[in-house]
N, C-alpha and C positions, 0 to 999 in steps of 0.2 A: 194736619199742616201739609201744605203742598210740598212735594219732593222737588229737589233741585233738578232731577231728570225731567219732571213734568214741565217745569219752567223753561228748561232748555228746548223742549219740544215746542212750546208755545212760541218762543223766539224764532226757532228755525222755520216753523210754519208761516209766521208773519213775514220773515225775510224772503222766503221762496214762493209763497202764495200757493203751496201745494203740499199735501201730506206725503205724497210719493217722493217729491224732491227733498222734503225735510228729512225723511227716512234715509235717503242717500247721503245727505249732509252729515247726519249723526251716526252713520254706519250702523243703522238699525233697520228694522222691518216696518212696513206700513201698518200692520196690525198693532205693533208695539207702540208706535207714535200715537195712533188713534186711541189706544188704551190709556196712555198718559194724559192725553187731552181730555178724555172722558172723565178720568179721575179728578182732574183739575176743575172741570165744570161741576162735578158733584160737590167738590169742596166749596166752590164759589156759589153754588145753587143758582146758576144761570148759564146760558149758552155763551161761549166765548168765540165760536166760529160759526159762520154761515156757509153751508155748502152751496156752490154754484156750478153750473155746467163746465166752466173753464178753470175750476180750482176752488179755493176757499177764501173767504174774506172775514176779517175780524169784526165782531159785533162791537157796539159801544163799550160793553163790559170788557171785551177782549182788548180793545185799545187802551182802556183804563188800566188793565193789568199789565200790559206789555212793558211800559217803562220800568215798573218795579221788577218785573221778571228779568228784563235785560240787565238791570243794575245788580240783581242777585247773582246772575250768572257771571257777570264781570268781576264781582267781589270774590266769588268762589275761585275763579281763575287767578285772581291776584293773590289770594291766600296760598294757593299751591305754588305760584311763582315765587312768593316771598319765602316760603319754606324751602323751596329748592335752592334759592339764592343763598339762604343762610347755611344750608348744608355744604354749599360750594365755597363758603366764605366770601361770596360776592355781594353780601347784604346782611342785614340784621343788626342786632345790638348786643353788646357784652357789658354787663353791669358788674364791676369788680370792686372789691375792697381789700385793703392790705394793711399789715402792720406798718406803722409810720416810716420806719427806716428802709422798707423794701421798695418804696415807690420809685426811687432812682436806681438803686443797685440791681433790682431784679426786673421791674416792670418797664422802666423807661425805654431801654433798647428794643424790646419786643413791640411795645406800642408804636414806637417810631417806625419799625419795619412794617407793621400792619397798616399804619397811615399811608405808607408809600405803596404797598402791594395789595392791600384790601381796603381801598379808600371808601367803599360804601358800607363798611362795617363801623357803626358808631360805638365807641368805647367810653364808658364813664367810670370814674374812679373815686372811691371814698377812702380816706385814711383814718386810722384810729390807733391809739396806744393801748387800747383795752381789748384783749382777746374775747372777753365776754360780749362786748359790744359787736365785734365782728361776727361771732356766732349768732347773736340775736338778729343781725341783718339777714343771715341765711334763714333762720327760723321764721322770719316774717316775710320772706320772699322779696326783700328789698334789693337783693343782689343775686347774681348767678354763682359767684365763687368768692370765697375769702382766702387770701394768701397770708399765712401766718406760721409760726413755729408749731411743730407737732410735739407729742401726739394730742389730738383733740378728743372730745367725748365720742363714744362709740356709735351714736345714732346718726352720724354723718358719713358721707362717702369721702374717702381720702385719696388724693393723688399726690404721690411724692414728686417733688420738684428739684430740690438741691440740698446740699449740705453747706452749712455756714459756720465759719470759725468764730469762736469767742476770743476776744483779744484784750490785752491791757494797753491803755493809752496813758501817757504821762508827759511831763515837760521833758524836753530833749536832754536836760542836764540832771535829770533824776537818777539816783543810784541804780534803780531797777532798769533804766534805759541802757545801761552798760552791759546787761546780760543778753545772751542770745535767746533765752527763753526763761520764763518765770514760773515758779511753783506757786500754786494757790496759797500755800501756807505762808509764803513770804509777804503776803499782804497784811499780816497781823499788825495791828496798830497803825497802819498807814492812813493818812487823811484821804477820804473817799468822796468823790463827786457821785452822788447816788441819784436814783430816779424818784420822782414824786409818787405818792401812793396811787394816783390816777393812771400811772403808766404801768402796764402789766409787767415790765421788766423789774419793777421794784420788788414785788413779792418773789419773783424768780431768783433775783440776785440774793435776797435775804436767805432763801432756802439753800442756795448753793453754798454761800459762805458758812451757814450753820452746819451743813453736812461736813464741811472741811474743818470745822472747829475754829474758824477764823473770825476775829472781831476787829473790823475796821472802824475807823472813826469818821462818821459822816460829817462833812464840813458844809455841804449844801445839797439841795435836791432840785432837779429840773424835770418838767413834764415832757420836754422835747428830747427825743432819743438822740438826735444828732448833736445836741448841745453838750452832752456830757463829755465826749472826748475833747471838744474844743475848750471847755472850761478847765479840764485837766491840763491840757497843753498850755493854757494861760497861767499855770502855776498854782492852781487851787488845790491840787492833789493828784490822785490817780483816778482812773475810771475803768470799769469792766463793762464791755458792751459787745454786741455782735459787730462783726467787721463791716456790715452794711451801714453802720452809723458813722464810719470814718470816711471823710470826704477826700476827694482828690486834692493834692497840695497840702495835706494835713501838716500843721507846723510843729507838731510834737513827735514823740517816739511811739511806735506801735510794736508790741512784742507778743509773740505767741505764748501760750501756756505749755508747760510740760507736766504730764502728757498733753498732747493736743486736745483742745476742748472744742467740740462742735455741737451744733444743734441741727435738727432736720427741718427743712421748710416744706410745707405741704399746701395743697389747694383743698379747701373744704367745700363740698357741694351737698345740696339736700338729697340728690339722687345721682345716678350715673350721668356724667357730663354729656350734653347733646353734641352732635358732630362739630358745630361751630366752636363751642367752648373746648371740646377735646383737642381740636386743632391748635387753638391758642395755647393751651396748657402744654402740648407737645413742643411748641416753639419755646416756651419758657424753660422746659426741661433741657432742650437741646442747647439753648443759649447759656444757661446757667447763671450764676450770680456774678455780677461785675464787681471786681475788686480793682481799685485804681492801681496803676503800675507802681507808683512810688510806695504805696502801702504794701503791695505784694512783695516788693523788693525787701522791705524791712522785715517782713515775716519769714522770708526764705533765706536771707543772708545775715550772718552774725554781724553785730556792730563792729566797726573798725577798731575800737579800743577794748574789745573783749579779750 
């Protein structure tokens, strides 16, 4: 197969009409250019140049090869430019997937920043409530990174991003809302807005309650992570969820657990992140998880009637 350097030599000779000038243009030597042209002619099994007293001229075969050679050289230059632009975050594509509740609380502010400061980087996002599905996206190379709670299986590369608090949500007039913090054991027998089995939080919450020896009464289940706190605030019971599931202007009570209950948020990649992805993940880590001010206030300040 013809080398890219040989095709560059053919283009340079065609543009300058001289092997000597082509060598100067390519910062090479005249014998080196002649060698590459000769190897290309051997590959083509025909002459590409005709030597004349005042330079060289392309043969019909040379003219036929020139357009393809020029296109190959331009594509190679474009490939290098695209890679360089991606490394500088001035171009490229990021394919992301995340746990459903993290798209607004973790990703949205950083994506907005990148849209403003790196407009040539295209960002796509897929959401899921299933950690297994997110990991499958990585395994099949459908995405570049999955953002989810850790720890994941060991075959992936893990980048720590943030710590997220697990909170209790309830109607504002619920007895537990009067407490500055709630012990997990106090959920015994409480009506619980749970997660549907297709939501990865369902199994996680079942295991957490079982370890604490708590048996709550499930009154309904939802597949939508952010719906559980809202259903609890509407008077259906209580909910236990990551704080990212609690929206700005939440109409109910939000209380921390005692001791404080947190989970680690990580980015999962198939290998070490490339420069573009690493830069995006650095911005996620720096920005952290967004918690609405009214929700943060409830978590940090005891209720007035405590």
